[in-house]
N, C-alpha and C positions, 0 to 999 in steps of 0.2 A: 200584368209583369210579363216580362220576356220569356219563351220558352226556351232551352237546351237544344243544342242542335243534337240533330240522330246521332252523330257520333256520340256523345256526351252520355245521350239517354242510352248507347247500345252498351258503351264502358261502364256505365253507373247500375245497369238493368245484372253485366256480367259480374260486377265485384259485390254486389249483393246476393247472387247467385251465390257464389261461393262460401260468402259468408255465410249463410244461410244452413249451409252443408255443410260448414266444419261445426258448426255451433247445434245444430239438430239434432232430437232425442227423440222415440216412438212418439206419436202422438203431438209433437211441434209442427212438422215439418208435411204439408201435404203438396205431394207432384205428381197432376193429373198429365199422364199422355195422350193426346186426344188423337185417334183414330184418324188413319190419313184417307183422305177423299180420293178415290178415282181418277180426276178431272187435273187433282192439286200436284205439284210437283215439288211440294216443299211437306216435311213435317212441323205441323206447331206445338212446342211443349209448352204448357203452362205453368209454373209453379207461385204456390202463394201461401205467403207467411201466413202462421196460425195469431191470429191477432192484431194481424198489423190488415187496412183497412185497402193497402196497395197491391197492386199483384201486376207483374213481369210476365212478359209474353216472347219465347224466342223462337225465329221464324228460321226453322235447320235445312240448309236445302238436300233433300232426301239424297240425292245421286250423290250428292260429295261425300256421303257416309259409305257409299257401295261403293264408287271407284277410289277411295282414301287409299287403302291401302293393297288393291287389286292394280293398283296404277302406279302406286308408291308418289300422292299427289304431295310432294314437300311444299307447295305452296298455299294449296288450302291447311296441310296441317299447321304452317306459321299463323295464318292470318285466321283459324279459327283460335289460336290462343294456346296452342301445343294440347298435352294430354291433360293439364285441368281443364283448358276452355272447351276441349271438345267433349269430358264429361259434365261440366255443366251445362251443356247446352242439350245431351243426352240426359237431363236431372238424375245424376249420380255424382258420384263422388268417392275419387282415389281413397280413402280411408275405411268410408264406410258403403260403398257400393249403390245397388237400386235400394229403393224401400223393400220390395222382393214379398210384398203381401197380394192374394190374389187377384184385388182389383187392377195390382199394378200391374202385373206379372200377363194378365189379360189385357192390356191395354197397349204393351207392349209388341205383344205376340201379335196382333190384331194391324199394328203400325209397321212395323220393321219386318214382321214373319217370324219362323220357325228357322232351327237351325239343322232341318233337314232337308233334302233333295226329293223331287216329284220320283216315287218309282208305278211302274205299270203295275193295274189292276194286276193281281196274281190271278191266273186262269183258276179257275174251277172242276174238281174233278169231273163234274158234268160237259165242261168244255172240250176238256182230253177225248173223253168218250165219242163225242158228237164229232169232233173233227174225223176220228177212227173210221166210225161209222158211215161217214161221208165219201170213204173209197168207193170209188169205181166198181171195183171188183167185187166189195161187198153186195151193192145195189143192182149189179146184174146178177148177181146169185138167187139172192130172193127172187128178183124179180121172173129166174127158168121157176121157180118151183112152187110163187102163185100163179102162175100161167097156166101150167101144165097137171099139177095134182092139188090133192085137198089140201084143206088148213093142217093136219097134223103132218105131211113132209112141212110145210114153207114153214112150220113152226120150229120143227127141227135144222131145219139148214138154219134160219135165223138165230136157233141159241146157239148154234156152232158159232157163227163170225160173231154175232155178242160176244161171244171168248173172249175170241181173237181180239176183239175190240175194246173188251175190259183190260184185258193183259198189258196191251198198249199204254192204256191212259192210265193206269194204273201204276207201270212206271215211269209213264213221264210226269205224273202229277208228284210222286214219292218222291222222285230226285230234287226236284225244283220246293219242296217244299223242307227237306235235306238243307240244301242248300241256303235256302233265306233262315233258317232255325244256328246255323254254321255261321253265316252272315250278320247276326242283331246279336249274337252272343260275342263274337271278337269286337264287332265296331260300339257295341253299348258300353262306353267306359267310363267311369267315376271319374268327375273333375270337382276341385277342390273353388267355390269364390264366397264372395263376400257380401251379402243382402242383411240392410239395415245392421250394418256393423257388427257380424256376427260370420264365422266361416262357417260354411257346410257343403257336403259333398251332393252334386246332381250327375243326371246323367244329363254326357255330351250335348243329348237331343233337347234339352230344357234348356241350353244356353241362351242368354235372350242380349240385343244390342243393349249396352250399358251395362252387362252385369264385369263386374271385374273377378277375374280371375288369376289364382295362385299356379303358378308356373315353377316346376322343378325340374333338375336332372332326370331325362328318363320320359318327361311327358310331351304328350303330341297335342300342340298348339289345336283348341276344337275349334276356334273361328275367326276369321278378320279382325287384328284392333290393333291399340297403338299400346307401345311399352311404357307403363307409367313412373317405375320405379322398381330398385332390386339390390341385393349385394352381392358384389360379385362380379363377376363379367357377364353376360347371357349372352350365350352362343348358340347359334341353331345350325341343325341338317338340313339346308333347304335340298339335297338331294334327289327325293324322292318326285319334286315338284318339275324342278329345271334339270337333274341328272347330273348339276357340281358338287363332286363328294367332298368339299373343302368345308369348314364351320364359318357361320356367318357370325359377324361382334353385332348387336343390338344394343344401341344407349337411345335415349330419351330423346335427342336435338339431333344426330346427323343421320343415323337408321334406324327408328323406332317401329316401322311397320313390320307385324308378323303377319304369317300367310295362314293359314289354316293348312292341318296337314303336314307341317316340319316338326321335326321333333330337336327338343329341346338337347345340347350334350353339358353344358356346361351353367354356372350358374341360376341364381333364383331371383323370383322377379313377381310384379301385378302387372296384367295387361287390363286394360280395358276392352271390353268389345265392339265395335263399330260394325259389321256385318257378321250376318250370317246365313244357313243354306245356300238358295242358288244365287245370293251376291256376289258370296265368294268364289275363286277361282276353284274350289275342291269343289262345292255343289254346281257349279256351271258345268264342267265336266261333268259329274254324277249325273246331271241330268241329261248331257247329250247323251251318255249310255244307253240311255234307254230308247233313244231314235235307233233302232238296228234298221240295217242297211237289209235285203231282198237275202234269204238265206241262200247260199248258194253252195250248187247240190256237192251231195258228197260222194266220191270215186264208188264205191257199192252203192248207191242210189243211182248215180249213172250206169253201172254196169247190170244192174237190174229194169233200169229203164230202155236200157239194147235189148235185153234179153227180151224181156215182157215184149218188143214190138218185132223182133223175130219171131217169138214163136206164134205172134198173132197173123203175122206174113202168113206164113207158115198153115195156122189153122184155117186161115180166108182159101187159100189156094184148098187144102183138102176138100172142103165142102162145098167149094162152086164146083171142083170137080166130081165130089159125091153128086151133086144136086143133079146136075150134069148126065152122067151114069143113071142115076135113079129117074132123073125124066124120060128120056130116051127109049128105056127096060118097060117102063110105064106105060107108055103111050103105043108102044110097041105090041106090048100085049106080053112081053118077057116076067112079068111079076104078076104071078096065080095068088090065088089064096089057101086053104086049107086043103078044099076038095078038087084043086088043082086046076081053078079056073080063072083065066086071066080076069087081072081085078080091072080092067079098062073095054069097055066092051063099044066096040068100033063100030055099031051097028047103032048104038044107040050116043049119042055126043049131046050132050048136054052141056049149057057153061054153067049150072052150079056142080055138075059131076067134074068137072077142066078143073074150075078154082078149088074145090073141097080137094082133088088129088094133089093140085101144087101147093099146096096150105099143108097137106101132110107131106109133103117130100122134102118142103122149107124145114118143117120143124125136124125132121132129123138129118140133116146138113146141120141144123144150128146146136144141135147135138153133138158133133162131131165138135164145134167150135168150143161146147161148154167145157167138153172132154179134155180140152188142152189147155187148160184157164188155170196154173199154178192156186188151186185154193189157198192149203198150206203158209205158199210162201210169205203171208205177212206175216201168220204167228210163230215160223220159226226165226224170221227176223228178228221181229220182235223180245222172242223168249232168249233167243243169244244174245241180243244188248244186255237187255235186261239183269240175265245172270252174272255176264260180265261184266255188268256195272257195281254190283253188289259186290263180285267178289274184289275186287278193283280197290271201293273202298277199303277192306283188309287190309290191303298192300299200299297205304297210304294216296294212294289217288279218287279224290272226290271229281267223280263225272256230274257236269254239270248240265251238260247238253249230248243225248241218249246219240246221237250222230259223231260223234268225237270219238264212241269207243272204237267202229270200225271205220271211220278213217284213219287211227293211227296206224292200223297194219296196211295205209298204205303209202305210210310218209317215206317218202325219199332224202329229205335234207335237215337238217334240227341247227337250226341258230339260237346258240343258248350262252349264257352269261357268263361268269367267272365266278364273282363274290357268293360266298352262300350255296353256290349250289354247285360248281365245279370244285373251290373250296371250304373248307369249315369257317372262314369269315373270322379265325382266331391269329391275331398275328401277335409272332414270338420271335425276340431278337438269337439269332442265330450264327450271327457275323459281328466284330468290334476290331475295329482296327484304330491304333493312337501313330497316327505318320504314317510308317511304311512299315511299323512294325502290325503283329494279331498279340499285344497282349494275354495271358492265360487267366488272366484274372486282375482283381483292383493291388493286388501283393506285387505283382510285375510293375507298375505304373508309381511316380512318384504322386506323394501324397497333396501338394498342390494344382494336381492336375486330375485328379479322383476330386478334391474340391467341386472347382469349374466345372466339371462334368456333372456332379450332382446337382449345382445349381443349376445349369442347363435344364437338367430333366425335369427336374422339379418344379423349380419357378415360371423356366419361359414352357408353361400347359395348360390345355383347359380339362385333366382329368385333375384328379386329387387321391390321395392316399387317406386311409381313416383307420386307427391301429385302436381299435375297447381295451385290449389291456397285453400285457406283455407276454400272454400264452398264446390268444388267439392269431390266425394269419390274417395279414393287413390287407384291409378293403378297400380296392381298387374301380375308381371308374374312368369312366372316359369314353373317346373313340376308341375301336379296334387300335388304332396306332398309338395312341396316348397312351392307353393300357399296358400295350407292351413295354413301352420305353421305360415308364414307371414302375414294373414288375423288373426290369431288366436292373435297374439303377438300384432299387430294394436289394435284389437277391443280389445279386453280382457286385457292385459297387457299396452296398452297406449302407445306405443312406437312409438316412431320419428325417421322413417328410414334418413332424412336426417341430424339433429341432431346428429344422433349416427354416419353416416360416418364423421360426423367433429369433433370428441370427441373424434375417434381411430384412427388408424392405423392399418392393417393389411401386418406384417410383413412374414409369410410365409402360404403356404396354402396347404390342401392335400385335393385331390379330392377323391370324395367316392369311394372305393374301393370294386370289386366284394367279395372281399376273407374276408375282415375286416369287411365288412358291413356299413362302418362309414364313417365319412367324418373330416376333421379338421380343425380350424385355430388358429394360432400368433397372437394378437396382443398388440400392447401397446396404456393404457390409455394416452393421448397426457396430460391428465392434472396431473397424479399421478406420471406417468413416470410406472405405473405400468404396469408387464408383463404379458398376460395370456393364456392359450390355451383350445380352447374349440372343445368338442369333441360333435357328433350328429350322431345317426344311430341307426341300430335294439336294441332294449332294451336290448335282451340277448350278445347281443356284447359287448355292452358299458358297462352295471352289471356288466362283468366279469374282467372288469378293474378298476374297483373302490373298493376303500377301504374304503371310508368314504362318508357320506351324508347328506345333511342338510336339519333340519326340516323348519317349518314353520316361524319362531320366526329364521332363519339364522345361529343358532347356528349348528356347525359340530356335526357330531357321528361319534363312531367308525361303522364298517360294517361286526358285525358279524354273526354268524351260523344261530340265530334266525332271528335276522333283515332280514338279506340277504335271508331268505327262506318264509319272510313276502312277500319281493321287488318281489321274483319270481313269488307268487302267484298275486300279483297284474296283470305281465305282462301272465302270463296264462290265468286270470280272462282275462282279456281285448283280449285276441287271441278270448276264447271262446267266446264270446261275439261281434263277424268277425270285430274288434276292431286291426289296425295296431299297433303299439306299437314302439315308437320314444323315445331312451334317451336321455336329454341334458346331460352332466358331462364338469367341471374345471380344471383346476390344475393352481395354482400361481408357473411363471416358473423365475426363477434369470438367467436375461442376457438375449441378443437376439443375441447371436454367434450361438445357435443350429442350424441345418443345417435340422434334425425334428423335425418335434412336438411329444413332449412326451404323451408317453400314456398310461404310468404305474400311481398307484398309484393315478388315478382321484378321485375327487367329484363329489357323482350322484347331481344332482342337483333337477331332477324331471322326471318324464315322460308324455308325450300326448299320446292319445291311436284316430287315424284317423280313420274315417269312409265313404266309399265310399257308398255310400247308393246307396239298390236295386231301379230300375224301378218301378214305384208302379206298372205295372201292368202284370209285370213278374210272382208271385206268382200265379197269375189264369189261366196265359199262361199256367206255369208249370201242373197247377191243371189240366187244359182241355187237355194238350199230358196225363198226366196219366191214366184219364179217358177213353181217347180214345187209351188207350194199348200201346204210344211211349212212350220208354225208356228215359230221358233225363242225360245224363251226362255231368258233367262238368268236362273240362279241364284247368288246372291253373295253374299258377309260385306260386300261394303262399304257409307258409308254413300250415300244414296240420290240425292242428287248426281252423287257419282262415279260411281256404277252407272248412273246415268241418259246421262251424258255419255260413256263408256264404252261405252254401246248403242248412244248416239247414232254415234260415231266408228266403229265394228261394221256399221251399219244395220241393227242389230235393231230397231230404232225411227228415224223418219224424221217431218220437217216435217208429211205429209201422211197419217199414221195418228192419226185421231183418235177414235178409238175404243181405240185399245192404252193399258192403266193401266202404270202404274209403283207399286208396291206397296211395302212393306216387312212384315219374313216376322210380325212384330208384329202389325201390324193384321190378315194372312189369318187368321192362327194364331183373333183374338177372334172373327172372323166364326163362323155357325152353317154350318151343311152347303149349306143351302139357297143363303145366300149366296157361295160359295164355291164352289159349282155354276155360280149366275148370273156371274161375275167370270172362272172358270177360263178360258176362251176367251179373253177380251180381253187378260188377264196379258203384258206384253214382260218387265217384267224386275220380279224380285221380289230387293232389297236387303234386309240386314240379316237373311239367312234364316239358320236353323237348319236341320239336317238332317231333322229331323220336320214341317218346312214344306213341305222338296222334295219328302216321300212324301205327305204331304195333296194334292197338287198332281198329281202324279203319279194319285193314286188319283180326284181329281175330275176330270183330263182321261179316265182309264181309261172312267168314267161314260158320260161325255158320246157314249163312244164311241169317241174317239179310239186310233189305233195309237200308243203310248207308247213312244221311244226317250229314256234317259238317259245319260248321262258323268258319268265320275266318277271318280279318285284316290285321295279319303281311305277310311278304315276307317268312318267315318261315312255314308257316301255309300250304304253297305251293304243300308240296308234299301230307301231307294227304287230302288237297280241290279235289286235283288230281284222286287221291284214291278214294273218296267217290261214290258215288250212287249220290248222289245231291251234289252240292259245293253252298254252303250258303257265299258270301262277305259283308262285311259292306263296305258299300258308302261313311258313312262320314269318320271312322277313315281308313278303309281299304288303303293297299298300291294296289299301279300299278298292281304288280305280284299279290296280291291275286286275287281283281279283274279279271285279262285276264285266272287265273283257277276256277272261278267261272262259274257257272251252270245261280244263281238267284246274284241276286246283291240285296240286303237289304237298302235302300236308306235311311230311318230312324234310322242305327243300332238296332232297338228294336226285344228283343228275340218276342216281340208277335206278328210281323211282321212273325217272322217264322211259326208260329201255323197259320195265315190265308193265307200264302204258304198251308200248308199244308189240312189244308179245301178246298180250292181251287180245290187242287191235289185229295183229295176225290170224290169232286162234278166233277170233269171231270170222272173221272170212275164211276160213280153212273150213268151221260147223257149218256156214252159210252154203259151203261149196257141194261140201258130200252132204247136206241134205237137198241140194237142188240135181243134184247126181241121182240119189233114190226119187225124188218124187219124178223127174224126169221118166226113171225107168216107169213104173207105174202108167202116165200117163200114157207114154208112145206105146206100148204095150197097146192101152187099151183103146188108143185113136185107130190102132195097126187091126184091131180085133173088127172093130166097130166099123173102117170100113173099108177092110176086105169083105168082111159078112155081108154091107150093103151093095157092094158094086158085085157081086155074087150071087146074092139071092135074097136082094131087095131089101132086105129085113138086117136090125141091129137086135143083138141079147143082151143089150143091155142098155136101159132109158135112161134119161137125164139124171132123171134123182137118184137110182140106182148108183150111179156113176158119182155123182157129186156125194155121197154116201162112204164112197169106197175110199173116195181121195181124203175128205175130213178125216176120218176115222187115223187111216191108214197116216196121214200125215200130221195128224195130231200126237201122234203115238211116239211116229218119225221124228217130230220137232224135239218131243221130249228128250228121247232117249240122244237126238247128236247136238242139240243146242248147250247141253250142259257138260260138253268134252272140255276138260281143261287145257291150260298150254302144255306146248313139250317145249324142251329145249332145239330141239330138228327145226322149230318154227324159223329162227336167227339163224338159221345154216344155209338159208336162200335170198334170191336176192328182193326187194321188194316187190309189191305188186305192180305200183305207180298206178296210173291214169290208163294205160295203153295196152294192158294186158286181157283179152277176153276172160268172162265169166266165166264162159267153160271150156275148160280146157282140153287138149287131144285125148291128152288120158283119159280124161273122165269120157 
């Protein structure tokens, strides 16, 4: 008998697989996923039907599943048979999901991995303690104690040194643990999956390849996968991954790919998981965040190193001078014992006597060096930072890295986002135009125009309106823009969403397109049979396609030169007023056979102006920054007129600021490095910016000597956050990648908290300066007393261990007193410290 061709064998196997899974019941079908061999580049999935001696093996290229969604491989998607074919190849089913027993889950995890990314093993408390004890200063202190005195002095000094190291270790370890707890709680969300035909909720970290995930509005996609089926239009917000704020429509054929980390903003459906963990773009980026570069020294650390170096040079110079004077005094017979006899006998010179004398003199000189060592400085710095860290948490700033506290005090420039940080991210309609008129309400507009506006707002939308009863307020969902438009239509136009849905049938939908910047819908009126195309989007783009416009009385008029210029002025005036202008337009359509919605020769219905209000506290916070000499730069994606207006409203730019520059991202991108460096200081607003524009601005500011803080909330902000001196992420709207890249998490997403962190940073610096002034007074006094006594009498009144105890006790008490000072308003009345000012100022 002739064997069937390989292609026929494949099709036959695939058909049997599909049939088996559609008819399967628990205990009838056994699916075994064989673990992947390290040397092989494929996964063999063996499916055996109970009661049948025949078995079929399907070899599926493992790499094709890993890159299917990440690289949007349409050819592979079609070759594998679409969603159903991929489900069958992964021993899954669109309706019933995977088998889901413990053996099946284990084998899938072994073959494809889990939905986690590799985190570095957390350092233990003893690791932090050992790092602190390895400090060269501590080793020198203990070494001198052991060298000169008995065990009791050595143990005493070691206990004080151990106290300093323990405080540092507790602070660092506790803060890392607190962040990990916060991250695990916020990221461990529940996901609805179908396993063995039954819906169940599992942790997003337990999602496996082959799982069928149920998605609804507001969900975050837990892994890479392909769209299987759904009700309504499934639309996602990919701004956290790509920076593009416009919704993307997902469908099973043309665009079935769903990337981990994106949010569902409309629709309902099922997704088949094809890649998890580090095989996804999300997991890849999270894994890369663990590969940190060498830490850049903070401004305070640079100053402390400089101070230590200067003190080291001074103490060595004084010790050398003291050694020379003491040696000369000793060998000339000027140094005498208690009976007044010279310690050096010129008539009886031996090698042992000379060597012993030199060692004794050297020991006295070394004592001078020890006196100048700032033993309490590490304790003071650690206590100050730890205290500030705990207090900042109460003021909505979670500090992940201890050094970020003091670095904030040196910040000279802040690059901030707009949405959610400077504004509330709560859009609302504040202006409404029909033609060139501003009607006061729906009563001043013709009924036909109101009906068309309700259709344009209520049907050409990715949002929804749900009214549970006649008493309760309607529940409106969708993106901030859609919620604002639907709320306006319900409240001002009297739109009844349920009645509107019943009266019209949606024939065709064209999702929002980032190039056209508009969305369209073609509907049929069930009562009259009329077919109408509605368009909604960026006003200047929609207006360009309009040849007519309507007045408030419903009359259609030609849109000619003067009228067009008047309407363009309305759009510009809205932008100048920091409003986002949305236009509504429509067109009567003949027939329902069109495959595309006609967008030529439209009739303009009207404009609405949407405002994202600035946070009430933002203007005062930015004024505080300006007064303190910290330059605030807004980096946003809005058009240049809107961005300028919002910056004016927030106080980032003012009429008195003649040197400030408002620039678009593409202009900055096109400049040479030298040109960018020249204008970086003057930039106040960067509109229409991309993530790399923000990164370039941060790099140029740092090259000019600025200490730069950056705020961000999206995955695309990670490069700029990692490059900044201080990275601040948003705790409410921030993505996991942004939080992992940050030094400080702003728990309430408010710019005012950024200012609070700056104030605390300056307080830390101020407290450390106070302590240094206090300690230098003690050290210099002891140094002068011992030095003068040594060169005049040949003896030192204070021994090394006595000086160490004086310093440690005084420094400990001084650190506790001075490190706990809280910030004052006066701290923000002076310019930033930056990187160049000396730690010990002239007044000190």
